[in-house]
DOPAKOL-76063 format. One record per residue (C-alpha): residue number from 1; y, z, x. Coordinates in nm, 2 decimals. Example, Ala and Ser with C-alpha at 12.3 -4.5 7.8 and 13.67 -1.06 7.14 Angstrom:
PT  1  -0.45  0.78  1.23
PT  2  -0.11  0.71  1.37
***
This chain:
PT  1  4.06  -5.29  -2.64
PT  2  3.92  -5.12  -2.32
PT  3  4.17  -4.94  -2.10
PT  4  4.07  -4.78  -1.78
PT  5  4.16  -4.55  -1.49
PT  6  3.98  -4.54  -1.16
PT  7  3.93  -4.33  -0.85
PT  8  3.76  -4.40  -0.52
PT  9  3.53  -4.15  -0.36
PT  10  3.42  -4.20  -0.01
PT  11  3.14  -4.04  0.19
PT  12  2.96  -4.11  0.51
PT  13  2.68  -4.29  0.33
PT  14  2.87  -4.54  0.12
PT  15  3.20  -4.57  -0.06
PT  16  3.20  -4.61  -0.44
PT  17  3.46  -4.66  -0.70
PT  18  3.42  -4.50  -1.04
PT  19  3.61  -4.64  -1.34
PT  20  3.64  -4.43  -1.65
PT  21  3.68  -4.64  -1.97
PT  22  3.88  -4.53  -2.27
PT  23  3.97  -4.71  -2.60
PT  24  4.32  -4.83  -2.67
PT  25  4.24  -4.81  -3.05
PT  26  4.07  -4.57  -3.29
PT  27  3.77  -4.66  -3.50
PT  28  3.39  -4.66  -3.53
PT  29  3.18  -4.82  -3.27
PT  30  2.98  -5.12  -3.39
PT  31  2.71  -5.08  -3.13
PT  32  2.67  -4.78  -2.90
PT  33  2.51  -4.97  -2.60
PT  34  2.77  -5.25  -2.60
PT  35  2.88  -5.16  -2.25
PT  36  2.54  -5.18  -2.10
PT  37  2.43  -5.51  -2.24
PT  38  2.76  -5.69  -2.21
PT  39  2.79  -5.58  -1.85
PT  40  2.42  -5.67  -1.77
PT  41  2.38  -5.88  -1.45
PT  42  2.75  -5.84  -1.34
PT  43  2.71  -5.82  -0.96
PT  44  3.01  -5.61  -0.89
PT  45  2.88  -5.33  -1.11
PT  46  2.63  -5.08  -0.96
PT  47  2.58  -4.86  -1.26
PT  48  2.70  -4.85  -1.62
PT  49  2.72  -4.53  -1.82
PT  50  2.79  -4.52  -2.19
PT  51  2.91  -4.20  -2.35
PT  52  2.88  -4.33  -2.70
PT  53  2.64  -4.24  -2.99
PT  54  2.54  -4.48  -3.26
PT  55  2.82  -4.52  -3.53
PT  56  3.04  -4.27  -3.34
PT  57  3.41  -4.25  -3.41
PT  58  3.62  -4.33  -3.10
PT  59  3.98  -4.20  -3.05
PT  60  4.27  -4.40  -2.92
PT  61  4.38  -4.29  -2.58
PT  62  4.71  -4.34  -2.40
PT  63  4.66  -4.28  -2.02
PT  64  4.90  -4.01  -1.90
PT  65  4.97  -3.92  -1.53
PT  66  4.67  -3.89  -1.31
PT  67  4.71  -3.51  -1.27
PT  68  4.63  -3.44  -1.64
PT  69  4.38  -3.72  -1.69
PT  70  4.05  -3.54  -1.61
PT  71  4.16  -3.21  -1.77
PT  72  4.27  -3.36  -2.10
PT  73  4.10  -3.69  -2.16
PT  74  3.74  -3.70  -2.03
PT  75  3.60  -3.58  -2.36
PT  76  3.74  -3.90  -2.52
PT  77  3.60  -4.14  -2.25
PT  78  3.37  -4.41  -2.39
PT  79  3.19  -4.49  -2.06
PT  80  3.21  -4.52  -1.68
PT  81  3.14  -4.79  -1.43
PT  82  3.03  -4.75  -1.07
PT  83  3.19  -5.05  -0.89
PT  84  3.10  -5.20  -0.56
PT  85  3.33  -5.10  -0.28
PT  86  3.56  -5.39  -0.21
PT  87  3.56  -5.54  -0.56
PT  88  3.91  -5.66  -0.63
PT  89  4.08  -5.47  -0.91
PT  90  4.22  -5.78  -1.07
PT  91  3.88  -5.94  -1.09
PT  92  3.73  -5.64  -1.25
PT  93  4.00  -5.62  -1.51
PT  94  3.97  -6.00  -1.58
PT  95  3.59  -5.97  -1.62
PT  96  3.62  -5.67  -1.86
PT  97  3.85  -5.88  -2.07
PT  98  3.60  -6.17  -2.06
PT  99  3.31  -5.96  -2.17
PT  100  3.49  -5.73  -2.42
PT  101  3.72  -5.97  -2.61
PT  102  3.52  -5.90  -2.93
PT  103  3.62  -5.64  -3.19
PT  104  3.45  -5.33  -3.05
PT  105  3.55  -5.09  -3.34
PT  106  3.57  -5.09  -3.72
PT  107  3.84  -4.90  -3.90
PT  108  3.61  -4.76  -4.16
PT  109  3.29  -4.54  -4.10
PT  110  2.97  -4.74  -4.06
PT  111  2.68  -4.61  -4.27
PT  112  2.34  -4.57  -4.12
PT  113  2.09  -4.79  -4.30
PT  114  1.72  -4.86  -4.29
PT  115  1.51  -5.17  -4.23
PT  116  1.14  -5.23  -4.28
PT  117  1.02  -5.44  -3.98
PT  118  0.70  -5.62  -4.07
PT  119  0.46  -5.68  -3.77
PT  120  0.54  -5.47  -3.47
PT  121  0.43  -5.74  -3.22
PT  122  0.15  -5.71  -2.97
PT  123  0.31  -5.48  -2.71
PT  124  0.64  -5.32  -2.60
PT  125  0.71  -5.60  -2.36
PT  126  0.79  -5.85  -2.64
PT  127  1.00  -5.62  -2.87
PT  128  1.16  -5.35  -2.66
PT  129  1.51  -5.48  -2.66
PT  130  1.50  -5.54  -3.04
PT  131  1.39  -5.18  -3.10
PT  132  1.66  -5.04  -2.88
PT  133  1.92  -5.27  -3.05
PT  134  1.83  -5.11  -3.38
PT  135  1.89  -4.76  -3.24
PT  136  2.22  -4.87  -3.09
PT  137  2.33  -5.02  -3.42
PT  138  2.24  -4.70  -3.61
PT  139  1.96  -4.88  -3.80
PT  140  1.65  -4.68  -3.88
PT  141  1.33  -4.89  -3.85
PT  142  1.02  -4.84  -4.05
PT  143  0.74  -5.05  -3.89
PT  144  0.48  -5.20  -4.12
PT  145  0.17  -5.32  -3.95
PT  146  -0.21  -5.28  -3.94
PT  147  -0.37  -4.94  -3.89
PT  148  -0.42  -4.86  -3.52
PT  149  -0.11  -5.05  -3.40
PT  150  0.04  -4.92  -3.08
PT  151  0.36  -4.81  -3.27
PT  152  0.16  -4.59  -3.51
PT  153  0.09  -4.30  -3.27
PT  154  0.37  -4.04  -3.31
PT  155  0.31  -3.93  -2.95
PT  156  0.37  -4.28  -2.82
PT  157  0.64  -4.31  -2.56
PT  158  0.80  -4.56  -2.79
PT  159  0.78  -4.36  -3.12
PT  160  1.14  -4.25  -3.09
PT  161  1.25  -4.61  -3.14
PT  162  1.13  -4.62  -3.50
PT  163  1.17  -4.37  -3.78
PT  164  0.82  -4.41  -3.92
PT  165  0.51  -4.63  -3.92
PT  166  0.34  -4.74  -4.24
PT  167  -0.01  -4.88  -4.23
PT  168  -0.03  -5.20  -4.44
PT  169  -0.25  -5.50  -4.44
PT  170  -0.01  -5.77  -4.32
PT  171  -0.26  -6.06  -4.34
PT  172  -0.04  -6.37  -4.43
PT  173  -0.24  -6.43  -4.76
PT  174  -0.12  -6.47  -5.12
PT  175  -0.10  -6.09  -5.17
PT  176  0.12  -6.01  -4.87
PT  177  0.45  -6.01  -5.07
PT  178  0.32  -5.76  -5.32
PT  179  0.17  -5.53  -5.05
PT  180  0.51  -5.52  -4.86
PT  181  0.71  -5.46  -5.18
PT  182  0.47  -5.18  -5.28
PT  183  0.50  -5.02  -4.94
PT  184  0.88  -5.04  -4.95
PT  185  0.90  -4.89  -5.30
PT  186  0.67  -4.60  -5.21
PT  187  0.86  -4.51  -4.89
PT  188  1.04  -4.17  -4.96
PT  189  1.38  -4.30  -4.83
PT  190  1.58  -4.60  -4.94
PT  191  1.50  -4.92  -4.75
PT  192  1.80  -5.16  -4.74
PT  193  1.64  -5.47  -4.59
PT  194  1.32  -5.63  -4.46
PT  195  1.27  -5.83  -4.13
PT  196  0.99  -6.02  -3.98
PT  197  0.99  -6.27  -3.69
PT  198  0.65  -6.40  -3.77
PT  199  0.67  -6.76  -3.89
PT  200  0.37  -6.74  -4.12
PT  201  0.49  -6.43  -4.29
PT  202  0.85  -6.54  -4.35
PT  203  0.80  -6.68  -4.70
PT  204  0.61  -6.37  -4.82
PT  205  0.88  -6.14  -4.68
PT  206  1.15  -6.34  -4.87
PT  207  0.94  -6.31  -5.18
PT  208  0.91  -5.94  -5.14
PT  209  1.29  -5.92  -5.10
PT  210  1.34  -6.10  -5.42
PT  211  1.10  -5.86  -5.60
PT  212  1.30  -5.56  -5.46
PT  213  1.65  -5.71  -5.50
PT  214  1.72  -5.71  -5.13
PT  215  1.92  -5.97  -4.93
PT  216  1.73  -6.28  -4.84
PT  217  1.75  -6.66  -4.82
PT  218  1.54  -6.86  -5.07
PT  219  1.16  -6.84  -5.07
PT  220  1.14  -7.22  -5.09
PT  221  1.36  -7.27  -4.79
PT  222  1.13  -7.05  -4.58
PT  223  0.83  -7.24  -4.71
PT  224  0.98  -7.58  -4.61
PT  225  1.07  -7.45  -4.26
PT  226  0.72  -7.31  -4.22
PT  227  0.56  -7.65  -4.30
PT  228  0.62  -7.92  -4.03
PT  229  0.51  -8.19  -4.27
PT  230  0.77  -8.11  -4.53
PT  231  1.03  -8.06  -4.26
PT  232  0.95  -8.40  -4.12
PT  233  0.96  -8.59  -4.45
PT  234  1.29  -8.42  -4.55
PT  235  1.47  -8.57  -4.25
PT  236  1.68  -8.89  -4.27
PT  237  1.59  -8.97  -3.91
PT  238  1.23  -9.07  -3.84
PT  239  1.07  -8.98  -4.17
PT  240  0.97  -9.34  -4.23
PT  241  0.78  -9.34  -3.90
PT  242  0.57  -9.04  -3.98
PT  243  0.29  -8.95  -4.21
PT  244  0.12  -8.63  -4.33
PT  245  -0.26  -8.59  -4.39
PT  246  -0.39  -8.30  -4.60
PT  247  -0.72  -8.31  -4.41
PT  248  -0.87  -8.50  -4.11
PT  249  -1.09  -8.70  -4.35
PT  250  -0.78  -8.86  -4.50
PT  251  -0.70  -9.05  -4.18
PT  252  -0.96  -9.33  -4.24
PT  253  -0.84  -9.42  -4.59
PT  254  -0.47  -9.40  -4.47
PT  255  -0.54  -9.64  -4.19
PT  256  -0.72  -9.88  -4.42
PT  257  -0.43  -9.90  -4.67
PT  258  -0.15  -9.90  -4.41
PT  259  0.03  -10.24  -4.41
PT  260  0.17  -10.23  -4.06
PT  261  0.00  -10.14  -3.73
PT  262  0.07  -9.80  -3.58
PT  263  0.31  -9.78  -3.29
PT  264  0.18  -9.57  -3.00
PT  265  0.22  -9.32  -2.85
PT  266  0.21  -9.08  -3.14
PT  267  0.22  -8.70  -3.16
PT  268  -0.03  -8.50  -3.37
PT  269  0.02  -8.14  -3.47
PT  270  -0.08  -7.89  -3.74
PT  271  0.19  -7.84  -4.01
PT  272  0.16  -7.46  -3.93
PT  273  0.18  -7.36  -3.57
PT  274  0.36  -7.21  -3.28
PT  275  0.37  -7.23  -2.90
PT  276  0.27  -7.60  -2.91
PT  277  -0.09  -7.50  -3.01
PT  278  -0.31  -7.81  -3.08
PT  279  -0.01  -8.05  -3.03
PT  280  -0.13  -8.37  -2.87
PT  281  0.01  -8.71  -2.76
PT  282  -0.22  -9.00  -2.83
PT  283  -0.22  -9.36  -2.71
PT  284  -0.47  -9.53  -2.94
PT  285  -0.67  -9.49  -3.26
PT  286  -0.97  -9.32  -3.10
PT  287  -0.75  -9.05  -2.95
PT  288  -0.57  -9.02  -3.28
PT  289  -0.89  -8.95  -3.47
PT  290  -0.99  -8.68  -3.21
PT  291  -0.64  -8.51  -3.22
PT  292  -0.62  -8.51  -3.60
PT  293  -0.96  -8.34  -3.62
PT  294  -0.86  -8.08  -3.37
PT  295  -0.52  -8.01  -3.54
PT  296  -0.68  -8.00  -3.89
PT  297  -0.94  -7.74  -3.78
PT  298  -0.69  -7.52  -3.60
PT  299  -0.59  -7.30  -3.91
PT  300  -0.88  -7.40  -4.14
PT  301  -1.02  -7.05  -4.14
PT  302  -0.70  -6.85  -4.12
PT  303  -0.60  -6.59  -4.38
PT  304  -0.38  -6.85  -4.53
PT  305  -0.59  -7.16  -4.46
PT  306  -0.43  -7.50  -4.38
PT  307  -0.59  -7.83  -4.27
PT  308  -0.28  -8.04  -4.31
PT  309  -0.16  -8.25  -4.01
PT  310  0.16  -8.43  -3.94
PT  311  0.17  -8.75  -3.72
PT  312  0.50  -8.86  -3.58
PT  313  0.63  -9.10  -3.31
PT  314  0.66  -8.97  -2.96
PT  315  1.03  -8.96  -2.88
PT  316  1.10  -9.05  -2.51
PT  317  1.42  -8.85  -2.48
PT  318  1.55  -8.51  -2.36
PT  319  1.42  -8.22  -2.56
PT  320  1.64  -7.93  -2.65
PT  321  1.63  -7.59  -2.81
PT  322  1.93  -7.52  -3.04
PT  323  1.97  -7.17  -3.17
PT  324  2.21  -7.12  -3.46
PT  325  2.37  -6.81  -3.62
PT  326  2.49  -6.92  -3.96
PT  327  2.69  -6.72  -4.22
PT  328  2.74  -6.90  -4.56
PT  329  2.71  -7.24  -4.38
PT  330  2.96  -7.14  -4.10
PT  331  2.83  -7.15  -3.74
PT  332  2.91  -6.82  -3.59
PT  333  2.73  -6.90  -3.26
PT  334  2.52  -7.18  -3.12
PT  335  2.35  -7.22  -2.79
PT  336  2.19  -7.54  -2.68
PT  337  1.95  -7.53  -2.38
PT  338  1.74  -7.80  -2.21
PT  339  1.37  -7.79  -2.26
PT  340  1.24  -7.96  -1.95
PT  341  0.94  -8.20  -1.96
PT  342  0.60  -8.06  -2.05
PT  343  0.27  -8.18  -1.90
PT  344  0.22  -8.42  -2.20
PT  345  0.56  -8.58  -2.12
PT  346  0.45  -8.70  -1.78
PT  347  0.38  -9.07  -1.74
PT  348  0.01  -9.14  -1.78
PT  349  -0.07  -8.79  -1.94
PT  350  -0.40  -8.79  -2.11
PT  351  -0.51  -8.65  -2.45
PT  352  -0.57  -8.30  -2.31
PT  353  -0.22  -8.26  -2.16
PT  354  -0.02  -8.00  -2.36
PT  355  0.34  -7.96  -2.47
PT  356  0.37  -7.60  -2.35
PT  357  0.72  -7.53  -2.22
PT  358  0.78  -7.54  -1.84
PT  359  1.14  -7.42  -1.83
PT  360  1.45  -7.39  -2.05
PT  361  1.78  -7.42  -1.87
PT  362  2.09  -7.25  -2.01
PT  363  2.35  -7.40  -2.07
PT  364  2.25  -7.76  -2.15
PT  365  2.34  -8.04  -1.91
PT  366  2.36  -8.30  -2.19
PT  367  2.69  -8.48  -2.23
PT  368  2.93  -8.33  -2.48
PT  369  2.90  -8.62  -2.73
PT  370  2.52  -8.56  -2.75
PT  371  2.56  -8.18  -2.78
PT  372  2.81  -8.25  -3.06
PT  373  2.55  -8.47  -3.23
PT  374  2.29  -8.20  -3.20
PT  375  2.53  -7.95  -3.35
PT  376  2.61  -8.17  -3.65
PT  377  2.27  -8.30  -3.72
PT  378  2.07  -7.98  -3.69
PT  379  2.32  -7.78  -3.90
PT  380  2.28  -8.04  -4.17
PT  381  1.90  -8.01  -4.14
PT  382  1.91  -7.63  -4.18
PT  383  2.13  -7.66  -4.49
PT  384  1.91  -7.94  -4.63
PT  385  1.62  -7.71  -4.63
PT  386  1.81  -7.47  -4.85
PT  387  1.94  -7.21  -4.60
PT  388  2.30  -7.08  -4.59
PT  389  2.28  -6.79  -4.35
PT  390  2.04  -6.67  -4.08
PT  391  1.93  -6.70  -3.72
PT  392  1.75  -7.03  -3.66
PT  393  1.56  -7.17  -3.36
PT  394  1.55  -7.55  -3.38
PT  395  1.36  -7.79  -3.15
PT  396  1.46  -8.15  -3.13
PT  397  1.49  -8.46  -2.90
PT  398  1.77  -8.70  -2.84
PT  399  1.67  -9.05  -2.91
PT  400  1.85  -9.33  -2.71
PT  401  2.01  -9.06  -2.49
PT  402  2.25  -9.16  -2.22
PT  403  2.06  -8.93  -1.98
PT  404  1.69  -8.86  -1.90
PT  405  1.48  -8.66  -1.66
PT  406  1.44  -8.80  -1.31
PT  407  1.49  -8.72  -0.95
PT  408  1.84  -8.64  -0.83
PT  409  1.97  -8.75  -0.49
PT  410  1.83  -8.42  -0.35
PT  411  1.48  -8.48  -0.50
PT  412  1.51  -8.21  -0.78
PT  413  1.41  -8.31  -1.13
PT  414  1.70  -8.29  -1.37
PT  415  1.89  -8.49  -1.62
PT  416  2.03  -8.81  -1.46
PT  417  2.22  -9.10  -1.62
PT  418  2.01  -9.38  -1.78
PT  419  2.10  -9.75  -1.79
PT  420  2.35  -9.82  -2.07
PT  421  2.17  -9.86  -2.40
PT  422  2.23  -10.15  -2.63
PT  423  2.50  -10.10  -2.90
PT  424  2.23  -10.13  -3.17
PT  425  2.05  -9.83  -3.02
PT  426  2.27  -9.54  -3.13
PT  427  2.21  -9.19  -3.01
PT  428  2.01  -9.00  -3.28
PT  429  1.88  -8.65  -3.30
PT  430  1.52  -8.62  -3.39
PT  431  1.43  -8.28  -3.53
PT  432  1.08  -8.14  -3.45
PT  433  1.10  -7.81  -3.63
PT  434  1.32  -7.53  -3.76
PT  435  1.20  -7.18  -3.71
PT  436  1.39  -6.96  -3.95
PT  437  1.41  -6.66  -3.71
PT  438  1.53  -6.59  -3.36
PT  439  1.39  -6.79  -3.07
PT  440  1.09  -6.63  -2.89
PT  441  1.15  -6.30  -2.71
PT  442  1.18  -6.46  -2.37
PT  443  1.44  -6.70  -2.48
PT  444  1.63  -6.45  -2.69
PT  445  1.65  -6.22  -2.38
PT  446  1.77  -6.51  -2.17
PT  447  2.05  -6.60  -2.41
PT  448  2.15  -6.23  -2.43
PT  449  2.18  -6.22  -2.05
PT  450  2.36  -6.55  -2.02
PT  451  2.59  -6.53  -2.32
PT  452  2.60  -6.17  -2.43
PT  453  2.47  -6.24  -2.78
PT  454  2.17  -6.05  -2.92
PT  455  1.98  -6.26  -3.17
PT  456  1.76  -5.97  -3.28
PT  457  2.06  -5.75  -3.35
PT  458  2.22  -6.03  -3.56
PT  459  1.90  -6.09  -3.75
PT  460  1.88  -5.72  -3.85
PT  461  2.24  -5.72  -3.96
PT  462  2.19  -6.03  -4.17
PT  463  1.90  -5.85  -4.35
PT  464  2.14  -5.58  -4.46
PT  465  2.37  -5.82  -4.64
PT  466  2.74  -5.83  -4.70
PT  467  2.83  -5.48  -4.58
PT  468  2.74  -5.58  -4.23
PT  469  2.94  -5.90  -4.21
PT  470  3.21  -5.75  -3.99
PT  471  2.96  -5.63  -3.73
PT  472  2.77  -5.96  -3.76
PT  473  3.09  -6.16  -3.69
PT  474  3.19  -5.93  -3.40
PT  475  2.85  -5.93  -3.22
PT  476  2.82  -6.31  -3.26
PT  477  3.10  -6.36  -3.01
PT  478  2.98  -6.47  -2.67
PT  479  3.16  -6.40  -2.34
PT  480  3.51  -6.55  -2.36
PT  481  3.46  -6.76  -2.04
PT  482  3.12  -6.90  -2.14
PT  483  2.77  -6.81  -1.99
PT  484  2.79  -6.59  -1.68
PT  485  2.55  -6.81  -1.49
PT  486  2.31  -7.10  -1.50
PT  487  1.97  -6.96  -1.61
PT  488  1.62  -7.11  -1.60
PT  489  1.35  -6.95  -1.81
PT  490  1.06  -7.09  -1.62
PT  491  0.70  -7.06  -1.74
PT  492  0.40  -7.05  -1.50
PT  493  0.13  -7.22  -1.70
PT  494  -0.25  -7.19  -1.67
PT  495  -0.40  -7.47  -1.46
PT  496  -0.77  -7.38  -1.48
PT  497  -1.01  -7.16  -1.66
PT  498  -1.17  -6.84  -1.52
PT  499  -1.10  -6.47  -1.47
PT  500  -0.77  -6.37  -1.31
PT  501  -0.83  -6.20  -0.98
PT  502  -0.46  -6.14  -0.88
PT  503  -0.34  -5.81  -1.02
PT  504  0.02  -5.89  -1.10
PT  505  0.11  -6.24  -0.97
PT  506  0.48  -6.23  -1.06
PT  507  0.54  -5.89  -0.89
PT  508  0.34  -6.00  -0.59
PT  509  0.55  -6.32  -0.56
PT  510  0.88  -6.12  -0.55
PT  511  0.73  -5.88  -0.29
PT  512  0.63  -6.17  -0.07
PT  513  0.97  -6.35  -0.11
PT  514  1.22  -6.06  -0.13
PT  515  1.52  -6.30  -0.08
PT  516  1.45  -6.44  -0.43
PT  517  1.47  -6.10  -0.60
PT  518  1.85  -6.10  -0.65
PT  519  1.82  -6.44  -0.82
PT  520  1.56  -6.32  -1.08
PT  521  1.71  -6.12  -1.36
PT  522  1.40  -6.09  -1.57
PT  523  1.03  -6.15  -1.53
PT  524  0.69  -6.05  -1.66
PT  525  0.32  -6.12  -1.59
PT  526  0.13  -6.19  -1.91
PT  527  -0.22  -6.26  -1.75
PT  528  -0.31  -5.99  -1.50
PT  529  -0.62  -5.90  -1.30
PT  530  -0.93  -5.91  -1.51
PT  531  -0.78  -6.12  -1.79
PT  532  -0.96  -6.43  -1.92
PT  533  -0.79  -6.76  -1.86
PT  534  -0.89  -7.03  -2.10
PT  535  -0.73  -7.32  -1.91
PT  536  -0.46  -7.57  -2.00
PT  537  -0.65  -7.74  -2.28
PT  538  -0.72  -7.42  -2.48
PT  539  -0.63  -7.43  -2.85
PT  540  -0.41  -7.12  -2.80
PT  541  -0.18  -7.15  -2.50
PT  542  -0.09  -6.84  -2.30
PT  543  0.12  -6.86  -1.98
PT  544  0.05  -6.67  -1.66
PT  545  0.40  -6.54  -1.60
PT  546  0.77  -6.62  -1.65
PT  547  1.09  -6.57  -1.44
PT  548  1.45  -6.59  -1.56
PT  549  1.61  -6.74  -1.25
PT  550  1.99  -6.76  -1.21
PT  551  2.27  -6.92  -1.01
PT  552  2.63  -6.83  -1.04
PT  553  2.72  -7.14  -0.84
PT  554  2.57  -7.45  -0.99
PT  555  2.28  -7.60  -1.19
PT  556  2.17  -7.78  -0.87
PT  557  2.13  -7.45  -0.69
PT  558  1.95  -7.30  -0.98
PT  559  1.69  -7.58  -0.99
PT  560  1.64  -7.56  -0.62
PT  561  1.55  -7.19  -0.67
PT  562  1.31  -7.29  -0.95
PT  563  1.15  -7.55  -0.73
PT  564  1.10  -7.29  -0.46
PT  565  0.91  -7.06  -0.70
PT  566  0.70  -7.34  -0.83
PT  567  0.60  -7.43  -0.47
PT  568  0.52  -7.08  -0.35
PT  569  0.38  -6.90  -0.66
PT  570  0.01  -6.82  -0.61
PT  571  -0.27  -6.65  -0.79
PT  572  -0.65  -6.63  -0.75
PT  573  -0.90  -6.71  -1.02
PT  574  -1.27  -6.64  -1.03
PT  575  -1.43  -6.96  -1.16
PT  576  -1.65  -6.92  -1.47
***
């Protein structure tokens, strides 16, 4: 699809090669920033320039002789690359084919459409790429959120990324669907779809779409996915080992009538929740009672109160995140990444140890047979809940896996072979939860960088229904050669309570260790100087910082770099 011509310009300071890109076909561009995000992190490229506007028509170009190129054809160029001097032309051409093997253009004009985005998130750092994706797709966003939200101010530096802001009470109570539907109906322009990535609001948004006749999956499916108890009991694997309590006071009567003794360790969690809040591993009845009380109280006073708790067995097997893009039951894209052990997974971990993520590694190191089992089982779980299309973030563990976490020969923690399991112990996939929305922002960005697939863009296209299926299919295609590197999304957790004294710990780490900068493709400090740290056993878990660390050579090299950051990362806390 992309054809190119190039010229090298040299000066005393540094030689550069500029490649001008043209289209070998005519049509309408499916996304105007495709060059930038599909070429992100390619080391041979110094700069990428796109000359495209959203929904622009592109002309087919046949490259003539060099003498007439610039005079006749530059107005039809789609972009330009500044390439490192010494980059081999064949390698550049091969890489362009790898990254742009997807259909870049559509034959028919693409109509600009409008989406209501419910809940604008807490700051630009956890939504910026999604907002920019909407612009590049030619989608106009109307943000619905509480009065005073940072996207409301028309003078905000980010105001150009949305068409309008509508102040609405978005409390996830029984009236939310009606309030959203009323806001959409009263908007002066036609709204073609509604999106939220807030788990507790998903059923209400689906209900509002039904009221308005807009594309959506079923309300009941979203309700099941948002309830870990219903999710657990719907599963064929492990449902007989779990139980659900509507209130902490129900535990005593349940234990009295139970015929068989409990098998510890067990995991206790609220049926509504996120970020592993109030999830505990318990080793006896006393800890069970304490954990059930804590989990039951977590959302008892929320706008949509819930005291229900699910108790399930602790699965001693590798944990994975599996992110699906489905269209009418067909998998358009799936990435499986390894969720490394959390503090509560450590041997001897106590009741206060949490399940907050430590790092996710892309792509998964699990054997192919186990990844195939994950693919098959979790797709069935999604369909069983009643979904047919969507972007889904699933969390699961592999029971009786052939590998587990341990020290490699070089002393790095990674997946290593386990002793052969008995034939009676078949590998089984144990679902923890299905989130009927893209993975968290950090993981979505990591997948975008590694695979070239933007979950937020796909979620918005799905919200617009059948007219956007061609773009959905095209933009679901990853790099032809697989992920461009091994990537670890590593989380720096809180280890103690107090007041953060270090201004920006992640930035300061990279300044002190500049040789690591080229291996970090994304990072952010969440807890900065002056912020309160509630410690590792807080009910609401917030990390200090994250780094997306990469290696283009091997998983082993990647994990060595992660281990280096873990050993050298520092921050100061003023004790309370």
